[in-house]
PyMOL Python script that loads the backbone (N, CA, C, O; Angstrom):
from pymol import cmd

cmd.read_pdbstr("""\
ATOM      1  N   MET A   1       4.557  -0.315 -10.872  1.00  0.00           N
ATOM      2  CA  MET A   1       3.965   0.212 -11.988  1.00  0.00           C
ATOM      3  C   MET A   1       2.665   0.963 -10.868  1.00  0.00           C
ATOM      4  O   MET A   1       2.168   0.377  -9.906  1.00  0.00           O
ATOM      5  N   VAL A   2       2.291   2.541 -11.376  1.00  0.00           N
ATOM      6  CA  VAL A   2       1.381   2.938 -10.425  1.00  0.00           C
ATOM      7  C   VAL A   2       0.073   3.565 -11.237  1.00  0.00           C
ATOM      8  O   VAL A   2       0.157   3.924 -12.411  1.00  0.00           O
ATOM      9  N   ILE A   3      -0.800   3.626 -10.675  1.00  0.00           N
ATOM     10  CA  ILE A   3      -2.097   3.793 -11.506  1.00  0.00           C
ATOM     11  C   ILE A   3      -2.773   4.643 -10.453  1.00  0.00           C
ATOM     12  O   ILE A   3      -2.871   4.356  -9.260  1.00  0.00           O
ATOM     13  N   ALA A   4      -3.227   5.733 -11.057  1.00  0.00           N
ATOM     14  CA  ALA A   4      -4.326   7.002 -10.467  1.00  0.00           C
ATOM     15  C   ALA A   4      -5.185   7.248 -10.933  1.00  0.00           C
ATOM     16  O   ALA A   4      -5.029   7.664 -12.081  1.00  0.00           O
ATOM     17  N   ILE A   5      -6.456   7.182 -10.470  1.00  0.00           N
ATOM     18  CA  ILE A   5      -7.745   7.662 -10.506  1.00  0.00           C
ATOM     19  C   ILE A   5      -8.171   8.767  -9.763  1.00  0.00           C
ATOM     20  O   ILE A   5      -8.185   9.033  -8.561  1.00  0.00           O
ATOM     21  N   ASP A   6      -8.646   9.559 -11.174  1.00  0.00           N
ATOM     22  CA  ASP A   6      -9.161  10.929 -10.348  1.00  0.00           C
ATOM     23  C   ASP A   6     -10.810  11.027 -11.202  1.00  0.00           C
ATOM     24  O   ASP A   6     -11.317  10.631 -12.252  1.00  0.00           O
ATOM     25  N   GLY A   7     -11.293  12.013  -9.685  1.00  0.00           N
ATOM     26  CA  GLY A   7     -12.597  12.161 -10.263  1.00  0.00           C
ATOM     27  C   GLY A   7     -13.454  12.948  -8.721  1.00  0.00           C
ATOM     28  O   GLY A   7     -13.031  13.017  -7.568  1.00  0.00           O
ATOM     29  N   PRO A   8     -14.841  13.477  -9.348  1.00  0.00           N
ATOM     30  CA  PRO A   8     -15.203  13.880  -8.205  1.00  0.00           C
ATOM     31  C   PRO A   8     -15.624  13.556  -7.174  1.00  0.00           C
ATOM     32  O   PRO A   8     -15.179  12.456  -6.845  1.00  0.00           O
ATOM     33  N   ALA A   9     -16.159  13.903  -6.608  1.00  0.00           N
ATOM     34  CA  ALA A   9     -16.094  12.975  -5.344  1.00  0.00           C
ATOM     35  C   ALA A   9     -17.400  12.600  -5.079  1.00  0.00           C
ATOM     36  O   ALA A   9     -18.311  13.394  -4.846  1.00  0.00           O
ATOM     37  N   GLY A  10     -17.525  11.048  -5.124  1.00  0.00           N
ATOM     38  CA  GLY A  10     -19.053  10.419  -5.038  1.00  0.00           C
ATOM     39  C   GLY A  10     -19.231   9.980  -6.330  1.00  0.00           C
ATOM     40  O   GLY A  10     -20.275   9.941  -6.980  1.00  0.00           O
ATOM     41  N   ALA A  11     -17.955   9.604  -6.688  1.00  0.00           N
ATOM     42  CA  ALA A  11     -17.945   9.242  -8.449  1.00  0.00           C
ATOM     43  C   ALA A  11     -17.500   7.784  -8.364  1.00  0.00           C
ATOM     44  O   ALA A  11     -17.822   7.228  -9.414  1.00  0.00           O
ATOM     45  N   GLY A  12     -16.934   7.014  -7.593  1.00  0.00           N
ATOM     46  CA  GLY A  12     -16.818   5.767  -7.524  1.00  0.00           C
ATOM     47  C   GLY A  12     -15.284   5.535  -7.880  1.00  0.00           C
ATOM     48  O   GLY A  12     -14.769   4.746  -8.672  1.00  0.00           O
ATOM     49  N   LYS A  13     -14.659   6.603  -6.926  1.00  0.00           N
ATOM     50  CA  LYS A  13     -13.165   5.748  -7.324  1.00  0.00           C
ATOM     51  C   LYS A  13     -12.535   5.020  -6.137  1.00  0.00           C
ATOM     52  O   LYS A  13     -11.563   4.264  -6.115  1.00  0.00           O
ATOM     53  N   SER A  14     -13.232   5.386  -5.285  1.00  0.00           N
ATOM     54  CA  SER A  14     -12.203   4.053  -4.895  1.00  0.00           C
ATOM     55  C   SER A  14     -12.941   2.716  -4.788  1.00  0.00           C
ATOM     56  O   SER A  14     -12.461   1.602  -4.581  1.00  0.00           O
ATOM     57  N   THR A  15     -14.125   3.050  -4.961  1.00  0.00           N
ATOM     58  CA  THR A  15     -14.484   1.322  -5.092  1.00  0.00           C
ATOM     59  C   THR A  15     -14.101   0.835  -6.618  1.00  0.00           C
ATOM     60  O   THR A  15     -14.072  -0.385  -6.784  1.00  0.00           O
ATOM     61  N   VAL A  16     -13.778   1.750  -7.844  1.00  0.00           N
ATOM     62  CA  VAL A  16     -13.238   0.956  -8.530  1.00  0.00           C
ATOM     63  C   VAL A  16     -11.879   0.971  -8.486  1.00  0.00           C
ATOM     64  O   VAL A  16     -11.451   0.798  -9.628  1.00  0.00           O
ATOM     65  N   ALA A  17     -10.971   1.104  -7.660  1.00  0.00           N
ATOM     66  CA  ALA A  17      -9.690   1.319  -7.581  1.00  0.00           C
ATOM     67  C   ALA A  17      -9.083   0.096  -6.885  1.00  0.00           C
ATOM     68  O   ALA A  17      -8.035  -0.481  -7.175  1.00  0.00           O
ATOM     69  N   ARG A  18     -10.055  -0.214  -5.793  1.00  0.00           N
ATOM     70  CA  ARG A  18     -10.035  -1.368  -5.056  1.00  0.00           C
ATOM     71  C   ARG A  18     -10.204  -2.595  -6.075  1.00  0.00           C
ATOM     72  O   ARG A  18      -9.477  -3.588  -6.083  1.00  0.00           O
ATOM     73  N   ALA A  19     -11.170  -2.383  -6.842  1.00  0.00           N
ATOM     74  CA  ALA A  19     -11.117  -3.950  -7.930  1.00  0.00           C
ATOM     75  C   ALA A  19      -9.846  -3.932  -9.180  1.00  0.00           C
ATOM     76  O   ALA A  19      -9.230  -4.777  -9.829  1.00  0.00           O
ATOM     77  N   VAL A  20      -9.886  -2.322  -9.063  1.00  0.00           N
ATOM     78  CA  VAL A  20      -8.358  -2.663  -9.777  1.00  0.00           C
ATOM     79  C   VAL A  20      -7.264  -3.577  -9.651  1.00  0.00           C
ATOM     80  O   VAL A  20      -6.545  -4.371 -10.257  1.00  0.00           O
ATOM     81  N   ALA A  21      -7.545  -2.982  -8.409  1.00  0.00           N
ATOM     82  CA  ALA A  21      -6.065  -3.591  -7.403  1.00  0.00           C
ATOM     83  C   ALA A  21      -5.807  -4.978  -7.130  1.00  0.00           C
ATOM     84  O   ALA A  21      -4.834  -5.725  -7.235  1.00  0.00           O
ATOM     85  N   GLU A  22      -7.132  -5.088  -6.703  1.00  0.00           N
ATOM     86  CA  GLU A  22      -7.953  -6.947  -6.376  1.00  0.00           C
ATOM     87  C   GLU A  22      -7.066  -7.845  -7.709  1.00  0.00           C
ATOM     88  O   GLU A  22      -6.305  -8.812  -7.711  1.00  0.00           O
ATOM     89  N   ARG A  23      -7.809  -6.659  -9.102  1.00  0.00           N
ATOM     90  CA  ARG A  23      -8.144  -7.551  -9.941  1.00  0.00           C
ATOM     91  C   ARG A  23      -5.900  -7.764 -11.020  1.00  0.00           C
ATOM     92  O   ARG A  23      -5.677  -8.459 -12.011  1.00  0.00           O
ATOM     93  N   LEU A  24      -5.350  -7.309 -10.617  1.00  0.00           N
ATOM     94  CA  LEU A  24      -4.213  -6.570 -11.119  1.00  0.00           C
ATOM     95  C   LEU A  24      -3.257  -7.930  -9.911  1.00  0.00           C
ATOM     96  O   LEU A  24      -2.426  -8.760 -10.278  1.00  0.00           O
ATOM     97  N   GLY A  25      -3.669  -7.748  -8.809  1.00  0.00           N
ATOM     98  CA  GLY A  25      -2.825  -8.184  -7.688  1.00  0.00           C
ATOM     99  C   GLY A  25      -1.973  -7.058  -7.039  1.00  0.00           C
ATOM    100  O   GLY A  25      -0.910  -7.369  -6.504  1.00  0.00           O
ATOM    101  N   PHE A  26      -2.393  -5.744  -7.060  1.00  0.00           N
ATOM    102  CA  PHE A  26      -2.108  -5.223  -7.007  1.00  0.00           C
ATOM    103  C   PHE A  26      -2.369  -4.578  -5.089  1.00  0.00           C
ATOM    104  O   PHE A  26      -3.171  -5.120  -4.329  1.00  0.00           O
ATOM    105  N   THR A  27      -1.437  -3.309  -4.670  1.00  0.00           N
ATOM    106  CA  THR A  27      -2.162  -3.033  -3.120  1.00  0.00           C
ATOM    107  C   THR A  27      -3.051  -1.570  -3.099  1.00  0.00           C
ATOM    108  O   THR A  27      -2.428  -0.521  -2.937  1.00  0.00           O
ATOM    109  N   TYR A  28      -3.996  -1.559  -3.208  1.00  0.00           N
ATOM    110  CA  TYR A  28      -4.786  -0.162  -3.086  1.00  0.00           C
ATOM    111  C   TYR A  28      -4.163   0.538  -2.063  1.00  0.00           C
ATOM    112  O   TYR A  28      -4.223   0.202  -0.881  1.00  0.00           O
ATOM    113  N   LEU A  29      -3.390   1.789  -2.615  1.00  0.00           N
ATOM    114  CA  LEU A  29      -3.403   2.516  -1.335  1.00  0.00           C
ATOM    115  C   LEU A  29      -4.471   4.061  -1.439  1.00  0.00           C
ATOM    116  O   LEU A  29      -4.578   4.702  -2.485  1.00  0.00           O
ATOM    117  N   ASP A  30      -5.186   4.442  -0.117  1.00  0.00           N
ATOM    118  CA  ASP A  30      -5.942   5.045  -0.518  1.00  0.00           C
ATOM    119  C   ASP A  30      -5.350   6.717   0.048  1.00  0.00           C
ATOM    120  O   ASP A  30      -5.327   7.272   1.147  1.00  0.00           O
ATOM    121  N   THR A  31      -4.918   7.112  -1.352  1.00  0.00           N
ATOM    122  CA  THR A  31      -4.145   8.394  -0.725  1.00  0.00           C
ATOM    123  C   THR A  31      -5.420   9.666  -0.157  1.00  0.00           C
ATOM    124  O   THR A  31      -5.079  10.637   0.518  1.00  0.00           O
ATOM    125  N   GLY A  32      -6.328   9.508  -0.424  1.00  0.00           N
ATOM    126  CA  GLY A  32      -7.744  10.826  -0.400  1.00  0.00           C
ATOM    127  C   GLY A  32      -7.706  10.802   1.545  1.00  0.00           C
ATOM    128  O   GLY A  32      -7.756  11.773   2.300  1.00  0.00           O
ATOM    129  N   ALA A  33      -7.565   8.832   2.013  1.00  0.00           N
ATOM    130  CA  ALA A  33      -7.247   8.896   3.219  1.00  0.00           C
ATOM    131  C   ALA A  33      -6.282   9.682   4.232  1.00  0.00           C
ATOM    132  O   ALA A  33      -6.501  10.078   5.377  1.00  0.00           O
ATOM    133  N   MET A  34      -5.129   9.776   3.413  1.00  0.00           N
ATOM    134  CA  MET A  34      -4.410  10.290   4.123  1.00  0.00           C
ATOM    135  C   MET A  34      -3.921  11.858   3.960  1.00  0.00           C
ATOM    136  O   MET A  34      -3.181  12.453   4.743  1.00  0.00           O
ATOM    137  N   TYR A  35      -4.653  12.509   2.469  1.00  0.00           N
ATOM    138  CA  TYR A  35      -4.288  13.297   2.711  1.00  0.00           C
ATOM    139  C   TYR A  35      -5.240  13.814   3.914  1.00  0.00           C
ATOM    140  O   TYR A  35      -4.628  14.571   4.667  1.00  0.00           O
ATOM    141  N   ARG A  36      -6.727  13.567   4.314  1.00  0.00           N
ATOM    142  CA  ARG A  36      -7.627  13.903   5.394  1.00  0.00           C
ATOM    143  C   ARG A  36      -7.521  13.708   6.837  1.00  0.00           C
ATOM    144  O   ARG A  36      -8.208  14.010   7.813  1.00  0.00           O
ATOM    145  N   CYS A  37      -6.084  12.910   6.566  1.00  0.00           N
ATOM    146  CA  CYS A  37      -5.696  12.128   8.294  1.00  0.00           C
ATOM    147  C   CYS A  37      -4.880  13.548   8.749  1.00  0.00           C
ATOM    148  O   CYS A  37      -4.712  13.996   9.884  1.00  0.00           O
ATOM    149  N   VAL A  38      -4.318  14.228   7.094  1.00  0.00           N
ATOM    150  CA  VAL A  38      -3.085  15.395   7.639  1.00  0.00           C
ATOM    151  C   VAL A  38      -3.962  16.217   7.770  1.00  0.00           C
ATOM    152  O   VAL A  38      -3.877  16.880   8.803  1.00  0.00           O
ATOM    153  N   ALA A  39      -5.150  16.531   6.824  1.00  0.00           N
ATOM    154  CA  ALA A  39      -6.130  18.191   7.231  1.00  0.00           C
ATOM    155  C   ALA A  39      -6.476  17.653   8.639  1.00  0.00           C
ATOM    156  O   ALA A  39      -5.878  18.441   9.371  1.00  0.00           O
ATOM    157  N   LEU A  40      -7.101  16.762   9.425  1.00  0.00           N
ATOM    158  CA  LEU A  40      -7.529  16.213  10.326  1.00  0.00           C
ATOM    159  C   LEU A  40      -6.637  16.855  11.873  1.00  0.00           C
ATOM    160  O   LEU A  40      -6.970  17.569  12.820  1.00  0.00           O
ATOM    161  N   ALA A  41      -5.489  16.199  11.493  1.00  0.00           N
ATOM    162  CA  ALA A  41      -3.926  16.442  12.187  1.00  0.00           C
ATOM    163  C   ALA A  41      -3.715  18.091  12.440  1.00  0.00           C
ATOM    164  O   ALA A  41      -3.176  18.703  13.362  1.00  0.00           O
ATOM    165  N   LEU A  42      -4.374  18.528  11.227  1.00  0.00           N
ATOM    166  CA  LEU A  42      -3.545  20.370  11.626  1.00  0.00           C
ATOM    167  C   LEU A  42      -4.305  20.616  11.876  1.00  0.00           C
ATOM    168  O   LEU A  42      -4.185  21.357  12.851  1.00  0.00           O
ATOM    169  N   SER A  43      -5.926  20.380  11.422  1.00  0.00           N
ATOM    170  CA  SER A  43      -7.108  21.000  12.493  1.00  0.00           C
ATOM    171  C   SER A  43      -6.773  21.152  13.980  1.00  0.00           C
ATOM    172  O   SER A  43      -6.839  22.208  14.610  1.00  0.00           O
ATOM    173  N   GLU A  44      -6.364  19.820  14.509  1.00  0.00           N
ATOM    174  CA  GLU A  44      -6.150  19.592  15.740  1.00  0.00           C
ATOM    175  C   GLU A  44      -5.145  20.053  16.496  1.00  0.00           C
ATOM    176  O   GLU A  44      -5.263  20.161  17.716  1.00  0.00           O
ATOM    177  N   ARG A  45      -4.008  20.383  15.818  1.00  0.00           N
ATOM    178  CA  ARG A  45      -2.992  20.573  16.535  1.00  0.00           C
ATOM    179  C   ARG A  45      -2.093  22.072  15.769  1.00  0.00           C
ATOM    180  O   ARG A  45      -1.150  22.656  16.304  1.00  0.00           O
ATOM    181  N   GLY A  46      -2.802  22.468  14.232  1.00  0.00           N
ATOM    182  CA  GLY A  46      -2.127  23.259  13.670  1.00  0.00           C
ATOM    183  C   GLY A  46      -0.494  23.141  13.252  1.00  0.00           C
ATOM    184  O   GLY A  46       0.053  22.054  13.442  1.00  0.00           O
ATOM    185  N   GLY A  47      -0.106  23.699  12.967  1.00  0.00           N
ATOM    186  CA  GLY A  47       1.192  24.042  12.260  1.00  0.00           C
ATOM    187  C   GLY A  47       1.852  24.328  10.972  1.00  0.00           C
ATOM    188  O   GLY A  47       1.318  25.323  10.484  1.00  0.00           O
ATOM    189  N   ASP A  48       3.011  23.761  10.047  1.00  0.00           N
ATOM    190  CA  ASP A  48       3.171  23.506   8.786  1.00  0.00           C
ATOM    191  C   ASP A  48       2.757  21.957   8.366  1.00  0.00           C
ATOM    192  O   ASP A  48       3.070  20.911   8.934  1.00  0.00           O
ATOM    193  N   PRO A  49       2.048  22.134   7.326  1.00  0.00           N
ATOM    194  CA  PRO A  49       1.560  21.032   6.333  1.00  0.00           C
ATOM    195  C   PRO A  49       2.450  20.402   6.085  1.00  0.00           C
ATOM    196  O   PRO A  49       2.130  19.214   6.077  1.00  0.00           O
ATOM    197  N   ALA A  50       3.523  20.573   5.848  1.00  0.00           N
ATOM    198  CA  ALA A  50       4.547  19.698   5.782  1.00  0.00           C
ATOM    199  C   ALA A  50       5.261  19.072   6.631  1.00  0.00           C
ATOM    200  O   ALA A  50       5.880  18.047   6.345  1.00  0.00           O
ATOM    201  N   ALA A  51       5.261  19.678   7.912  1.00  0.00           N
ATOM    202  CA  ALA A  51       5.916  19.029   9.323  1.00  0.00           C
ATOM    203  C   ALA A  51       4.656  18.002   9.741  1.00  0.00           C
ATOM    204  O   ALA A  51       4.679  16.779   9.879  1.00  0.00           O
ATOM    205  N   VAL A  52       3.624  18.886   9.883  1.00  0.00           N
ATOM    206  CA  VAL A  52       2.747  17.675  10.313  1.00  0.00           C
ATOM    207  C   VAL A  52       2.626  16.398   9.401  1.00  0.00           C
ATOM    208  O   VAL A  52       2.772  15.334  10.002  1.00  0.00           O
ATOM    209  N   ALA A  53       2.361  16.323   7.924  1.00  0.00           N
ATOM    210  CA  ALA A  53       2.485  15.410   7.255  1.00  0.00           C
ATOM    211  C   ALA A  53       3.458  14.177   8.126  1.00  0.00           C
ATOM    212  O   ALA A  53       3.136  13.062   8.538  1.00  0.00           O
ATOM    213  N   GLU A  54       4.824  14.966   8.192  1.00  0.00           N
ATOM    214  CA  GLU A  54       6.260  13.967   8.188  1.00  0.00           C
ATOM    215  C   GLU A  54       6.050  13.304   9.679  1.00  0.00           C
ATOM    216  O   GLU A  54       6.664  12.329  10.113  1.00  0.00           O
ATOM    217  N   ALA A  55       5.240  13.910  10.223  1.00  0.00           N
ATOM    218  CA  ALA A  55       4.932  13.709  12.104  1.00  0.00           C
ATOM    219  C   ALA A  55       3.939  12.834  12.548  1.00  0.00           C
ATOM    220  O   ALA A  55       3.913  12.463  13.721  1.00  0.00           O
ATOM    221  N   VAL A  56       3.130  12.474  11.730  1.00  0.00           N
ATOM    222  CA  VAL A  56       1.966  11.945  11.783  1.00  0.00           C
ATOM    223  C   VAL A  56       2.143  10.300  11.180  1.00  0.00           C
ATOM    224  O   VAL A  56       2.698  10.035  10.114  1.00  0.00           O
ATOM    225  N   ARG A  57       1.508   9.229  12.168  1.00  0.00           N
ATOM    226  CA  ARG A  57       1.907   8.124  11.524  1.00  0.00           C
ATOM    227  C   ARG A  57      -0.011   7.467  11.403  1.00  0.00           C
ATOM    228  O   ARG A  57      -0.890   7.255  12.239  1.00  0.00           O
ATOM    229  N   ILE A  58       0.081   7.354   9.965  1.00  0.00           N
ATOM    230  CA  ILE A  58      -1.244   6.817   9.346  1.00  0.00           C
ATOM    231  C   ILE A  58      -1.037   5.601   8.973  1.00  0.00           C
ATOM    232  O   ILE A  58      -0.050   5.220   8.345  1.00  0.00           O
ATOM    233  N   GLU A  59      -2.203   4.747   9.438  1.00  0.00           N
ATOM    234  CA  GLU A  59      -2.372   2.916   9.103  1.00  0.00           C
ATOM    235  C   GLU A  59      -3.657   2.796   8.504  1.00  0.00           C
ATOM    236  O   GLU A  59      -4.608   3.305   9.097  1.00  0.00           O
ATOM    237  N   LEU A  60      -3.839   2.209   7.428  1.00  0.00           N
ATOM    238  CA  LEU A  60      -4.787   2.021   6.013  1.00  0.00           C
ATOM    239  C   LEU A  60      -4.908   0.543   6.795  1.00  0.00           C
ATOM    240  O   LEU A  60      -4.191  -0.183   7.483  1.00  0.00           O
ATOM    241  N   GLY A  61      -6.525   0.562   6.153  1.00  0.00           N
ATOM    242  CA  GLY A  61      -6.978  -0.769   6.688  1.00  0.00           C
ATOM    243  C   GLY A  61      -8.559  -1.145   6.799  1.00  0.00           C
ATOM    244  O   GLY A  61      -9.410  -0.544   6.144  1.00  0.00           O
ATOM    245  N   GLY A  62      -8.723  -1.729   7.296  1.00  0.00           N
ATOM    246  CA  GLY A  62     -10.555  -1.844   7.259  1.00  0.00           C
ATOM    247  C   GLY A  62     -10.668  -0.787   7.658  1.00  0.00           C
ATOM    248  O   GLY A  62     -11.431  -0.105   6.974  1.00  0.00           O
ATOM    249  N   ARG A  63     -10.065  -0.096   8.842  1.00  0.00           N
ATOM    250  CA  ARG A  63     -10.356   1.361   9.602  1.00  0.00           C
ATOM    251  C   ARG A  63      -8.936   2.051   9.627  1.00  0.00           C
ATOM    252  O   ARG A  63      -7.954   1.352   9.877  1.00  0.00           O
ATOM    253  N   VAL A  64      -8.800   3.365   9.381  1.00  0.00           N
ATOM    254  CA  VAL A  64      -8.198   4.438   9.299  1.00  0.00           C
ATOM    255  C   VAL A  64      -7.435   5.122  10.719  1.00  0.00           C
ATOM    256  O   VAL A  64      -8.107   5.899  11.397  1.00  0.00           O
ATOM    257  N   LEU A  65      -6.252   4.852  11.062  1.00  0.00           N
ATOM    258  CA  LEU A  65      -5.591   5.088  12.716  1.00  0.00           C
ATOM    259  C   LEU A  65      -4.860   6.038  12.250  1.00  0.00           C
ATOM    260  O   LEU A  65      -4.297   6.022  11.155  1.00  0.00           O
ATOM    261  N   LEU A  66      -4.821   7.183  13.305  1.00  0.00           N
ATOM    262  CA  LEU A  66      -4.385   8.341  13.256  1.00  0.00           C
ATOM    263  C   LEU A  66      -3.190   8.380  14.520  1.00  0.00           C
ATOM    264  O   LEU A  66      -3.514   8.975  15.549  1.00  0.00           O
ATOM    265  N   ASP A  67      -2.250   7.951  14.470  1.00  0.00           N
ATOM    266  CA  ASP A  67      -1.565   8.089  15.978  1.00  0.00           C
ATOM    267  C   ASP A  67      -1.713   7.314  16.492  1.00  0.00           C
ATOM    268  O   ASP A  67      -1.375   7.398  17.672  1.00  0.00           O
ATOM    269  N   GLY A  68      -2.349   5.931  15.986  1.00  0.00           N
ATOM    270  CA  GLY A  68      -2.814   5.308  17.210  1.00  0.00           C
ATOM    271  C   GLY A  68      -4.597   5.395  17.314  1.00  0.00           C
ATOM    272  O   GLY A  68      -5.393   4.675  17.917  1.00  0.00           O
ATOM    273  N   ARG A  69      -4.784   6.512  16.514  1.00  0.00           N
ATOM    274  CA  ARG A  69      -6.453   6.907  16.950  1.00  0.00           C
ATOM    275  C   ARG A  69      -7.543   6.407  16.182  1.00  0.00           C
ATOM    276  O   ARG A  69      -7.120   6.769  15.084  1.00  0.00           O
ATOM    277  N   ASP A  70      -8.532   5.898  15.949  1.00  0.00           N
ATOM    278  CA  ASP A  70      -9.344   5.531  15.065  1.00  0.00           C
ATOM    279  C   ASP A  70     -10.241   6.615  14.701  1.00  0.00           C
ATOM    280  O   ASP A  70     -11.062   7.117  15.469  1.00  0.00           O
ATOM    281  N   VAL A  71     -10.002   7.025  13.229  1.00  0.00           N
ATOM    282  CA  VAL A  71     -10.396   8.501  12.770  1.00  0.00           C
ATOM    283  C   VAL A  71     -11.298   8.127  11.369  1.00  0.00           C
ATOM    284  O   VAL A  71     -11.600   8.975  10.528  1.00  0.00           O
ATOM    285  N   THR A  72     -11.693   6.576  11.286  1.00  0.00           N
ATOM    286  CA  THR A  72     -12.384   6.543   9.825  1.00  0.00           C
ATOM    287  C   THR A  72     -13.429   7.110   9.787  1.00  0.00           C
ATOM    288  O   THR A  72     -13.457   7.482   8.614  1.00  0.00           O
ATOM    289  N   GLU A  73     -14.731   7.599  10.448  1.00  0.00           N
ATOM    290  CA  GLU A  73     -15.306   8.405  10.535  1.00  0.00           C
ATOM    291  C   GLU A  73     -15.237   9.856   9.993  1.00  0.00           C
ATOM    292  O   GLU A  73     -15.638  10.338   8.934  1.00  0.00           O
ATOM    293  N   ALA A  74     -14.465  10.512  11.287  1.00  0.00           N
ATOM    294  CA  ALA A  74     -14.088  11.628  11.527  1.00  0.00           C
ATOM    295  C   ALA A  74     -13.247  12.808  10.446  1.00  0.00           C
ATOM    296  O   ALA A  74     -13.339  14.027  10.302  1.00  0.00           O
ATOM    297  N   ILE A  75     -12.433  11.758   9.826  1.00  0.00           N
ATOM    298  CA  ILE A  75     -11.847  11.975   8.129  1.00  0.00           C
ATOM    299  C   ILE A  75     -13.211  12.290   7.446  1.00  0.00           C
ATOM    300  O   ILE A  75     -13.010  13.357   6.866  1.00  0.00           O
ATOM    301  N   ARG A  76     -14.390  11.937   7.238  1.00  0.00           N
ATOM    302  CA  ARG A  76     -15.071  12.051   6.335  1.00  0.00           C
ATOM    303  C   ARG A  76     -16.190  13.456   6.592  1.00  0.00           C
ATOM    304  O   ARG A  76     -17.267  13.484   5.998  1.00  0.00           O
ATOM    305  N   ALA A  77     -15.867  14.312   7.320  1.00  0.00           N
ATOM    306  CA  ALA A  77     -16.348  15.233   7.813  1.00  0.00           C
ATOM    307  C   ALA A  77     -16.166  16.291   6.963  1.00  0.00           C
ATOM    308  O   ALA A  77     -15.054  16.665   6.590  1.00  0.00           O
ATOM    309  N   PRO A  78     -17.170  16.774   6.651  1.00  0.00           N
ATOM    310  CA  PRO A  78     -16.914  17.857   5.612  1.00  0.00           C
ATOM    311  C   PRO A  78     -16.098  19.023   5.626  1.00  0.00           C
ATOM    312  O   PRO A  78     -15.647  19.497   4.583  1.00  0.00           O
ATOM    313  N   ALA A  79     -15.837  19.619   6.994  1.00  0.00           N
ATOM    314  CA  ALA A  79     -14.648  20.390   6.849  1.00  0.00           C
ATOM    315  C   ALA A  79     -13.497  19.544   6.967  1.00  0.00           C
ATOM    316  O   ALA A  79     -12.516  20.189   6.599  1.00  0.00           O
ATOM    317  N   VAL A  80     -13.210  18.468   7.292  1.00  0.00           N
ATOM    318  CA  VAL A  80     -12.121  17.966   7.131  1.00  0.00           C
ATOM    319  C   VAL A  80     -11.531  17.906   4.973  1.00  0.00           C
ATOM    320  O   VAL A  80     -10.541  18.189   4.299  1.00  0.00           O
ATOM    321  N   SER A  81     -13.094  17.289   4.740  1.00  0.00           N
ATOM    322  CA  SER A  81     -12.774  16.918   2.852  1.00  0.00           C
ATOM    323  C   SER A  81     -12.163  18.559   2.329  1.00  0.00           C
ATOM    324  O   SER A  81     -11.563  18.672   1.260  1.00  0.00           O
ATOM    325  N   ASP A  82     -12.391  19.634   3.151  1.00  0.00           N
ATOM    326  CA  ASP A  82     -12.220  20.694   2.501  1.00  0.00           C
ATOM    327  C   ASP A  82     -10.731  21.382   2.614  1.00  0.00           C
ATOM    328  O   ASP A  82     -10.183  22.154   1.827  1.00  0.00           O
ATOM    329  N   ALA A  83     -10.241  20.815   3.915  1.00  0.00           N
ATOM    330  CA  ALA A  83      -9.350  20.862   4.393  1.00  0.00           C
ATOM    331  C   ALA A  83      -8.244  20.342   3.475  1.00  0.00           C
ATOM    332  O   ALA A  83      -7.374  20.979   2.881  1.00  0.00           O
ATOM    333  N   ALA A  84      -8.540  18.764   3.508  1.00  0.00           N
ATOM    334  CA  ALA A  84      -7.609  18.077   2.792  1.00  0.00           C
ATOM    335  C   ALA A  84      -7.380  17.967   0.996  1.00  0.00           C
ATOM    336  O   ALA A  84      -6.652  17.326   0.238  1.00  0.00           O
ATOM    337  N   SER A  85      -8.589  19.109   0.853  1.00  0.00           N
ATOM    338  CA  SER A  85      -8.356  19.252  -0.893  1.00  0.00           C
ATOM    339  C   SER A  85      -7.271  20.676  -0.703  1.00  0.00           C
ATOM    340  O   SER A  85      -6.700  21.047  -1.729  1.00  0.00           O
ATOM    341  N   GLU A  86      -7.024  21.391   0.504  1.00  0.00           N
ATOM    342  CA  GLU A  86      -5.440  22.553   0.717  1.00  0.00           C
ATOM    343  C   GLU A  86      -4.861  21.557   0.593  1.00  0.00           C
ATOM    344  O   GLU A  86      -4.234  21.283  -0.430  1.00  0.00           O
ATOM    345  N   VAL A  87      -4.952  20.750   1.679  1.00  0.00           N
ATOM    346  CA  VAL A  87      -3.209  20.069   1.903  1.00  0.00           C
ATOM    347  C   VAL A  87      -3.373  19.322   0.153  1.00  0.00           C
ATOM    348  O   VAL A  87      -2.750  19.921  -0.723  1.00  0.00           O
ATOM    349  N   SER A  88      -3.972  18.406  -0.156  1.00  0.00           N
ATOM    350  CA  SER A  88      -3.564  17.799  -1.429  1.00  0.00           C
ATOM    351  C   SER A  88      -3.128  18.817  -2.581  1.00  0.00           C
ATOM    352  O   SER A  88      -2.761  18.312  -3.643  1.00  0.00           O
ATOM    353  N   ALA A  89      -3.136  20.142  -2.468  1.00  0.00           N
ATOM    354  CA  ALA A  89      -2.707  21.007  -3.296  1.00  0.00           C
ATOM    355  C   ALA A  89      -1.017  21.060  -3.290  1.00  0.00           C
ATOM    356  O   ALA A  89      -0.378  21.436  -4.273  1.00  0.00           O
ATOM    357  N   ASP A  90      -0.457  20.664  -2.143  1.00  0.00           N
ATOM    358  CA  ASP A  90       1.087  20.415  -2.153  1.00  0.00           C
ATOM    359  C   ASP A  90       1.455  19.526  -1.659  1.00  0.00           C
ATOM    360  O   ASP A  90       1.480  19.487  -0.429  1.00  0.00           O
ATOM    361  N   PRO A  91       1.823  18.616  -2.316  1.00  0.00           N
ATOM    362  CA  PRO A  91       1.796  16.897  -1.945  1.00  0.00           C
ATOM    363  C   PRO A  91       3.286  16.943  -1.762  1.00  0.00           C
ATOM    364  O   PRO A  91       3.903  15.922  -1.460  1.00  0.00           O
TER     365      PRO A  91
END
""", "prot")
cmd.dss("prot")
cmd.show_as("cartoon", "prot")
cmd.util.cbc("prot")
cmd.orient("prot")
């Protein structure tokens, strides 16, 4: 089963998603952080978005790691957020 929660920035999607996942015994997957990681990698190294998405290693947990580097704060920068919107348009 897949449950998707959509809404504007700051609406509490992640908070609700974590609570729902915990209540149902599901795993919470932060796809927003995944798109932000790809956007950050693209801004740093350029290239084809699909190729970069396949090449990077993303680890989600208490901290977000991109190719072993902690990017938890970096992926929340406004420029990365804007770029993540573009990346997510072509999943």
